[in-house]
N, C-alpha and C positions, 0 to 999 in steps of 0.2 A: 350667138354661139350656143350650141346645145348643151344641156346639163350633162355632167358625167354620169355614167350608169351607176345605179344605186348598188352599194356594197354594204352588207351588214355582217356582223360577226357574233359568235357566241364564244365566251372566253372563260371557261370553268377552271378552277384550281383543282388539281388531282389529289386531293387529300381525303377523299371519301367517295361515296356513291353519287350518282346523278339524282339529286333530290327533286321534289315536285316543283319547287320554285324555280330552280335552274331549268327544268324541262319547259316550263311555261315561257321563260325568257328566250330559250332557244327557239321555241315554236313561233313566238312573235317576230323574232328576227328572220326566221326562215320564211314565214308567210309574207312579211313585208317585202322581202327580196323577190319572192315568187310573184306577188301581186304586180310589182313594177318591172318584172322581167330582168331583175338584177342578179347579183351573186350573193350567196350565203356562205360564209367561211367559218371555220372552227380553229380556235387558238387555245392550246392547252397552256395555261399559265403556271408553269412548273419551275419557276425560279427558286422557290423554297425547296431545295433539293432534299432537305432532311425530312420534310413532311410529304413530299410527292412520292407516290408509289406506282409501280407498274400495274398492280391490281386495280387501283383507282382509275388509272387511265383506261384500262380495259373495260371497266364497268361503265365509264362515261361513253366510250365509243360504242359499246354494246347497247346501252340504253338509247343512244341517239339513233343507232341503226334500227332497233326494234320500233321506235316511234316513227320511223320513216323520215327522219330529218337529216338526210345525207348532205354534207357540204359539197360545194362545187369545186373544191380543190383539196389536195392532201392537207391533213391537219398541220398547223404550225406549232412547233414546240418552242416556247418562249426562251428557255434557257440556251437554246442553240444560237440565239441572236445577241448574246451578252456582249460580244465584241463590238457590235454595232451600237448598242446602248452606251457603252463606255465612250466610244468615239463621239457620240452626240453630246455627252456630258462635257467632254473637253472642247467641243465646238462652242457650246454655251459659255464655257470659261473664257475662250479666246474672244468671244463677242462682248464680254463684259456683262453677260446676263447671268453669270454664276461666279462663285468665288471659292477660294480654298479657305477652309476653317480648320484650325488645329486645336480648338477647345476640346478638352478631355470630356468623356462622359460624365465625370464627377462635376466638372465645371458647368456643364449644361444643366445638370440636375440642380445645382445651386442657383443658377439663374431662374429656373422654374419655381423653385421654392421661394425666392425673393419676390417674384411676380405674384405668387399666390398670397404671400403675406401682405402685399400692397394692394390686393384686390384686383389685380390684373390677370388676364389669361396667361397660364403658364407656357412659356415659350422661350426659344433661344433669342438672345437679345441683340444679335448682329454684331458682336464684338469685332469680328474679322471681315465684316462686309466691305469696308473700304481700305483694307490694309494692302491689297494688291499682291498678295503672296502668289508665287508660282510653284509648280512642282519642284523646281530647282532651289527655290529660296525657303521653302517650308522646311523647318528644322525638326519636325515631329510628324508622327502619323496624322494624316489629314482626311477630311471628307470634302466633297464638292457640294456646296449648297446653291440652290437657285436664288437669285436676287429678286425676290417678290416685290411687286409694286407696293409702295408704302402709303399712297394716297389715291383718292379716286374710288371708282367702283368697277367691279367685274360683273358683267351682265350676261346671263345665259338665257337665250330664247328657247326654252324647252318645249318640245312638241307635245308634251303631256301636261307638265306642271305650269306652263305659261312662262312669263318672264320672271327670272329669279335674279335678284340683285344682291350682291355681297360687297360690303365696304372693304376696300383693300387693306385698311389698317388692321383688319382681323388676321391677316395672313403672316405667318413667320416664314423664315427662309428654309424651306424644306430641303432635306438631304437628297441629292441626286445619285451620288456615288459614295458608298460606304468606305470606311477606312481600309477594309480588306480588298477594295477595288471592285466590289460587286455593285451593280446598279440596283436602285430601289424600284418598287412596284410602279410608282407614279411616273417615273421616267420611261420605264420599259413599255408601259401601256401606250403612252403617247407615240413613241417611236414605232412600235409594232402596228398600231392602227394607221399611222401615216404610210408606212412601208407596204401595208396590205391594201391600201387604197380605200379604207373604210370611210363611207360617206355619212352613215347614220349609226349612232351608238345607242342601242335600245337595251336598257338594263334596269335592275331594281333601284328604287328610289333611295336605298341605303347608300348608293354611290353618288347621290346628288351633290354632297359636299366636295367630292373629288372633281366635279366637272369644272368648277371655277379655277382650281389649281391647274388642272390639265390644260384648260384654255389659255392660261397665262404662258405655259410652256410652248404651246403652239404659236402664240403670238411672238414670243421671243425668238423662235426659230424661223419666223416668216412663213409658216405653213398654214394652209387653209384649215379652219376649225370644223370638224364634223358637226352635224346636227345631233343634238342630244334629245333623248326621249326616256325619261325616268318613270318607270311604271311602279305603282304601289305594290307593296309586298302582300303576301297571302297570309291571312289569319285563320284561326280555327273557327268553327261554327259559333263558339261562345265569344268571339271577338278578341280572344287572347292571341299572342304571337304563336304562329304555327309551330307545333312540336310533334314528337312521335305519337303522343296520345291522340292527336287530331288526324293523323295519317301522313305525317311528314316523313315518308319512307323513301327508299330509293325506287327509281322507275322499275327496276327488276322485281320489286315486291308486288307492284300492281300487275305486272305480267304474270307472276305466279298466282295471283288471285283469280286469274282467268279473264282479265279485261282485254278488250280488243284495242290495238293501237289507234284505230280511227276514233273509237269512243273516247279514249283518253285525250286525244288531240281536240276533239269536240268540247270535252268538259274543261280542259285547260284554257281553251280559247274563250270560254264564257266567264273565266275568272278575271274580271276586270274589264272585259270588252263585251260589247253587245251589238246586235244588229236587229233593231226593233224587238219584237217578241219571240224571235226565232230561238229555240232552245236546242233542237236536234237538227243537225245539218251535216252535209258531207264535207270532206276536206276540200273538194273543188269549190264548193260554195263559199267556204271560209276564205280561201285564197282570193276569190273574186270580190268578196265583201270587205276584206280586212283593210282598215286604215287606222292611223294613230289617233285621229280626232275622236274616235268612239271609245277610247280608253278612259275610264274614270280616274279620279284622283284619290278615291277612298280605297282602303285595303279590301281586297276580295276575301270572301269567306269560303273555306274548304268544307264541303259537305259530302261525306262518303255515301250517304243514301242517294243523293242526287247523281253522283257519279255512277253508281250501279244501275240506277234507273235509265240514264243515258246509254249505258252499255247494253242494257236489255233492248232498247230501241234500235241500236246499231246492229245487234245480232239479228233482229227481225228484218232489217234493211239489207243484210248481206245475202248474196246468192247462196243457196244451200251447198253447192259444191265448194265454194270458197270457205264457207263456215265449217264445213266438214274438214277441209284441209287445215284450218286453224285449230280445230279441236284435236285432230290427230297429232298435230305438232306438240300440243300440250299433254296429250294422253296417248303416247305411242303404243301402249298395251292394247288399244282398240283397233290398231291398224288392220288386223285381219278381217274386221267387220266393216270396212270402209263403205262398201256398196250398200249394205243394210242401213248404216247410219245416214248416208246421203239421202236414201229414200225416206228415212224416218225423220229427217231434219225438220220439216214443217210441224211435226208433232212434238219433237223434243224441244224446239225453241219456244213453244207456246208459253211455257211458264218459267223458263230459265232466265236468270239475269247475268250469269257469267259462264265462261267455258267450263269451270269446275262443276257448276250445277248441270250444265249440258252433259258433261262426262258422267255424272251420277245418274242422270235420267237415261242415258244410253245404256249404262250398266244394268239398270233395272230391266229394260226391255230385252237385254241379252242374257239375263239370268237364266240358268238351266231350270227345267221343270223337275219337280213341282215347285211353283213359286212360293216364296215367303210373302204372305199377305200382311200388309201393315194394318195397324189397329183401325185406322179411319176407313180403309177400303173394306175391311172385314165386316163393318157395320152395314155395308151395302149388300152383302151376300145373305140376305134374309131368305127364309124358306120359300116365300111366295115369289121372290125374284128368281130364285134357282129353279122353281117350277116352270116359269116362263122360259128360262134358258134351256131346260130339258125339252120343252115343246119346240123351241126354235132350232135346236141342234140338228135334227134330221132335215129341216128345210134348208139350212145353210149348207149341209153336206151335199145336198142335191144340186147346188149351183154349179153350172159348167164354167161360167165366167166369174173368176174370183177377183173382183175389183170393188173399190169403195162404192161405186154406183150400184152394182148388183147386190152387195151386202145391204146397202141402205134400202133398196127396193124390197128385198126379202123381209127385213125387220119391220119396215113401214107397213107392208101388207099384213103381217101378223098383228101388229098393234091396232091397226084400223079394224081388223076383224074382231078383235077383243075389246074395241072401244077404249083403248089405253093410250096414255101419253108415253113419250120416250123415257120419262123419269121412272116408269115402273120397272124398266129393265136396263136402261143405259148405265147407271152407276155400277150395277152388278157385272155387266159385260166389261166395263173398264177395269174393274178390280180383277176379274178373271184373266184379262189379257196382260195386265201390267203389274198386278200385285200392289199398286199404289195409285196416286192421283196423277197419272200421265196426262199431258195436255193434248190439245188437238181434238178433232172430231172423232167420235166413237167409231164411225164407219171406216174412216181412214185408218184408225188404229187397228181394227180387226183385219182389214185387207193388207196391212203392212206385213203381216206374217204369211208364210206359206199356208195354204188351206189346211194341210194335215196338222201343222203346228198350232194354228188357231183353234181347230176343233179339239186338239189334245189339251190345250189350256182350259177350254170349257169343260172337258171331261174330268180334269183334275178337281175342279170345284164341285162337280156333280157326284163324284165318288169319294172325295176326301174332304168333307165339310169341316170348316174350322170349328174348334171347340165352342167358340162364342155362339155359333148358330145352333149347335146342339143344346146349349143352355137355354136359348130363347125358344127353341122348339118345344 
């Protein structure tokens, strides 16, 4: 009999933004489903109605959309399934796998204090476990507790952590249904995963202790237990638990930093998973290579410098037209110059690591004349270099074909005649064209501008020399 299709899910709580750890969990679930031709689903665990907000839900959905991690069905909102969760709690009660408990919160706390005093784990002592109370015979507010196994072991064959064995005597009888009739997280998760057909639960290893409890509920209901894969958490570069000072921000913050979604997917994939020595790869390659066997058991370390390095590589891998579209989406004020930016992209991307740096580089090239020359560029505008520009200017003006190839031929001919290297005039030409350290080849940079604009930029430096050059002269 063929195996059922693989179904994964990402189940965030909408109490804040989609943080970087959650994004990686979503990515691994998404990639695993894509790799196996299965389904990736999204469930918003909003049963805590007091803390769940519409703004947080919108932030999660927006972050998932920007990362390109669309689910294969409409999102499931857990609170809408409460009636189903309640019904399952009562089904467990009828099966004898759960029981009614009328211990007050004060009595439960007293039990825990007694256990602590005796050196035992603080827990409910099972007073009503065998009393056989029913909703009709309970004469006080009650909760429904799961009748946890009291001996033996619960074994989880985790696809990342390996075999995890827990002695059943460690478990107390957890609450399935609160006194107000609302279901608890542990029950709701099991029911929803079953109803959604989830076959693989891939999540942070901070949930590892929940897996044994949840597997017991599955067994009590006679339901197949999904395969678990608990991935290590992300730490900062210093090895400490990830916090805002390390970069534990919402996904929207990384978008605002000018990162590409493909680059963030690439970087998140490398946090705890690897494929040989591959560091920079496409999303298609990641899906093709991804498997749970290659996830390590040690915490991954977040490194912002490495993230921006990978982003720079992805910017260079992106087609100029696509990169221009992404830049204009982040910097709509440049939309009127889209054609110029598209032509300039090979130059702009040469030194930029983010879309924000790309925006700034484009703004420099689009700056009106006369350009403001930065201090570093001004040092290249020495009198001898300007003298060569003055000599080159009429030769460039005489060109009929204004292209990078023609500009290169003209300047090379001049340099060879003077027995000079490009360094004698190249930095000065770059400064005159851009006012700063623009990337790319100097010939392509000059030919990027219309002929009249390029010559005018040269003229500005020949007729309005910066004060620093006056001082040196």
